[in-house]
Residue, then its C-alpha position, 0 to 999 in steps of 0.5 A: m567071293s567069286f572068283p572068274d567062271q572056271r568052267e569053260g576056256g579062254g584063261g586055261s590055268g589062270n583062271y585058278l589062280p586066284l581060287i589056289l592063291v585063297s587056299l594058300a594064304a587060308a592054310l598059312v592063317g590055320i597054321g597060324l590060329l593054331m600056333i599061337y593058340s598052342s604057344s600062347a595059352v599058357y601065358s595068357l592063363d599065367t598073365h589075364g587068367d584067360r587061356y583064349f587071351i590072345i587066341r581071341r584077339q588075333l580071331f577079332w583080327l582077322g575077321a579085319g582081315l577077311l575084310a579089308f581081304l575081300a575090299a580089295a578082291k572086289t575093287d578094280y586095283h586099277w582104282l588104286q592108281g587113280k588113289s595112289r597119291f591120296l593112299l601115300l599121303a595117308g600112310v605118312l600121317l598115320l607113320v606120323s600119328v604114333f608120334i602124337p601124344g594120347l594117339g602114340r604107343s609106346g612100348g620095348g624101347a619103341r613108339r611103332w604103335l597107334g592105341a584106342g581102349g585095348l587094342s593096338f594098330q602098327p601103321a608100319e606093317v600097312v603102309k607098307y603095301l600103299a607104298i608100293i601102290y604108290l612106287a607101283d604107280l610111280l614107275a609106270r606114269r615115268q616110263k619114258v624117263i625111268d632111265r635118267f637119274a633126275p627125272g626116273f630114280l629120284p622120285p621115286l628114292a625120295v619117297i622109299g628114302l621118305l617113308s624109310l625115315l619115319v619107321v627108323i626113327q620110330p625105331d623099326l631098323g627091319t621094317a624101314l630096309s624092308i620099304a628100302v629093298i622092296g622100293l628098290v627092287l620096283i624101280y629095277l622091274g620098273g626098267g631103272r637102271l643098274i648103275h643108278l640101283g649100284f651107286l646108292c647101295l655103295a653109298a647107303l653102304p656107310l650109313l647102314a653101318v653107323m646105325v647098326l654101330r652107333v646104336g647098342y643094341r644092334m651091336r649087341r645082335i650083331l655080335a650074338f648073330i656070329d656068336p651067341w655062345a659068347d654071352p648065352r645069357g644076355a644077348g645071344f639067349q633067344i637065337i640059343q632057345s629058338l635052335i633048341a627049339l628047332g632041333s628039338g621038334g626032329p623029324t615029325g616034332l614033339g605034338l601038338g600043344e608039346s613045346r617046352q620052349k613056349l613055357f616062359y624060356l622063348p621070348a616072342a614064342t606068338t611073334d618073331f620066334i612063332f617059326s621056331i616053336l611051328g618046328e618044335e612041337l610039328g617038325f620038319l614036315g610043319t615047317g618044310l609045308t609052311v615053306v612050300l606055302v611061301v613058296g607056292i605064293l612066290i610061285v602063283g604071286f608073280m603067275i599073277a604079275a605075267r598075266s597082268e593087262d598092263l606094267f602098273g597091275r604087273l609092278l603092284a603083284q610083283g611087289v606085294t608078293a615080294m615083300l610078303v614072301i621076303q618078309a616070311m624068308i627074313n622070319m625062318g632065318v632069324s629062327c634059324g640062326m642064318l640071320p641077325t636077330k630082328g623083329l619081322p612078323f610071319p606074315f598070316i602065322s605070327y601073333g599081331g593083328s596089324n600083320l594079319l590085316g596088312s597079308c590079307l591085305a596083300v591077297g586080296i590085292l593079287v586076286s583084285i589084279a588077277s580076277h580083273r584079267e579074266e573078267k576082262c576077258r569074257c563078254r559082259r551078257t553071257r559070261r562066255p570066252i570074246s572068242l566064242c560070242q563074236p560074229n561069225q565072220s566066214k559066212e559072211k565071206 
């Protein structure tokens, strides 16, 4: 794809934002492919008789992700605003369809996937970005009443509640909470009142406590987070193995492919705990580089938002960026034992087609927002900055 012309002025450093963003995302994808192959080769050989089985599937989804990225990047993001209601409806239908026999697939006690043949897809990973598109549009349209409870605060809250409910009953509390958190952040950024958000959070705390206390495995995860060594072979096993992996890496790591924890000690080594394998093999240098790349996406994403030409674009860029970064922070926090265990993948790095597809779509949306602004600053005929194409009015005077 092409980016706005960078040879002449008119946009300053903002001209380079799409290229910088794509470079950061590509670096994370590259790290992800290395770590997925490294952490999955033995498992793939043992389970499928082919050491390339998992990495081959990830490369397939990378191709689909690149198509999603190009489609989003080449589309004027205002088109998304016009289709936001349709996109939200499509997202709701996708979430409902996982419960339809013959379409939905179950695994690990959850029903979160759609499948055909040997491929499966988790709709929630993409729906959360469709929700951001709709909320950005809704909040941009309701600016005159956004500070009022009934006409301004309740409509976006109802959308957040519906989507979160559909995800919770799959069940997937982590993704539901991420949708709720990003939705509330967008309401605040869109002009919502803090007092409304504060009362909502207080009212939601008892419900959240019941959802954790009444479900055995969630309560065990909380207890394991507090003291994993109280049950080292049960609820605390996963986080202990994760900490062993990170601690074994030291400053420079054991070397690519040299992880010991991936040899059937650490569960979910290619998905939820791939950051731990990264730390074991590449050490602090590898994890530090990954953190720097994530922080880079945060900075560039919010720079794109600040340069957006309208409120919808700004909220959309802020929401998409926040979703990518918060999910990465949660994944790293879980791997380091700073948060209770929750199965949220690392954007761009964790194995999984739905995660990679959604992450690529998010970057495409950000590129569209950044590129559209730069294109508006240029003459359609000459491709030069508009200021250089204007008639010289001083001579007429």
